[in-house]
N, C-alpha and C positions, 0 to 999 in steps of 0.2 A: 503552460503545458502545451500550447499550440505548436511550438517549434520542436518539441521533444518527440522522438520516435522511440517507442518502447520495444518494438519487434527486434529481435536479435541482439538486444542489449542485455546487460548483466548487473544484478545487484551485487555490489562489492562489500557493503557494510551497512548494518542497521544499528542505530543507537536510539535509546528512548530515555525520556525523563517524564516526570508527572505531567500529563496532558500534552505531550509532544513526541513525535516520532520523526527521526531524520534518517534518510536513506541516501547512501552514496551510490550513484548509478553510472555505469559506463555504457554509452550508446554504441551502435554498430560502427560508428566512425572513430571509436576510441575516445570521444569527448566525454568528460565527466560532468555530472550534474548533482546538485543537492536537491532532493525532494523532501519537502517537509509537510507533515500532516499536523494541523493545529486542532486544539480541543479534543485530543485523543481520549477515547474511552477505553479501548482495548485493541490489541493486535495479536495475530497468530502467524508465526513464521514456521514453515515446514521445509527446511533445507533451502531457504531462499538465497542465502549468501552463496555466490558463485554459480547460481542457476541462470541459464539463458532463458529470456522471457519471450513469449509469443504474443501476449496481449495484455492489455490493461483496461479494466472497465470500472465504472462507478455505478453502484446500485443503491437505491434507497432502502431496499430490504433484501435480505437473503437468509439462508439457514444459519450461518454463523452469527449474524446480528440477532436473530431470534433467540439463539442459545444464550448469548451474552445478556440480553435484556431479561431473560428469565432469572439470571443470577443477580442482575443489577436493575430491579424494576424502577428505582428512582431516576434512572437515565432515560426511561421510555419516552418522555415528552420532549426531549431535546431533539432539535433538527440536525440529524447527522446522516452521513452517507457511509457506505462501505466501499473502500478502495481496494480493488482486487487485482493482483498481479499473477498471471498464469504462466505456467511453464510452456516453452516452445515444443517440448517433446511429447507431452500428453494432455495439454490443455487443463491441467489440474491447478487450482490455486496453490501457490507457494507462499504468498504473503497476502493477508487480509487485515485491513485496519479500519476501525470505526472512528470517525472524527468529523469535524465540521468542514474543513477545507484542505485542499492539497495545493502546494505551490512548487514550482520548479525553477531553478536558476542555474546557469552554467557556473562551473568552478573556475 
C-alpha cells in the first residue's frame, strides 16, 4: 500500500465472496490497482463505486465495527481492523470493511 495514492482516485468495482473483498481502484494517474481485504467479516458501501476518494484510514475501532460486533458477538475476539475509504467531497465514509489485512497490487 506504500506506493498507492488514494487521494483523487476512484473505486471502479467492488466484489465480495465469503471472507474476501476485492476493490478495483483507479488512481489519479489512471493506473488501476486491485485492493484485497482478507478475512473479511463485513463491509458497507454507500455509493462507493464511481466516487472520488479523499482519504483512506485504518482504524482498530469505530462506530461501524461496534455496530457489527453487537450483531456478531462471536467475532469480537478476532484481531481485525476497519478499512475506511472517505469521499473527497464531504469526508464521509463511502466504503468501510472489517477484516484482518489489506493488500494492493497494480493491475
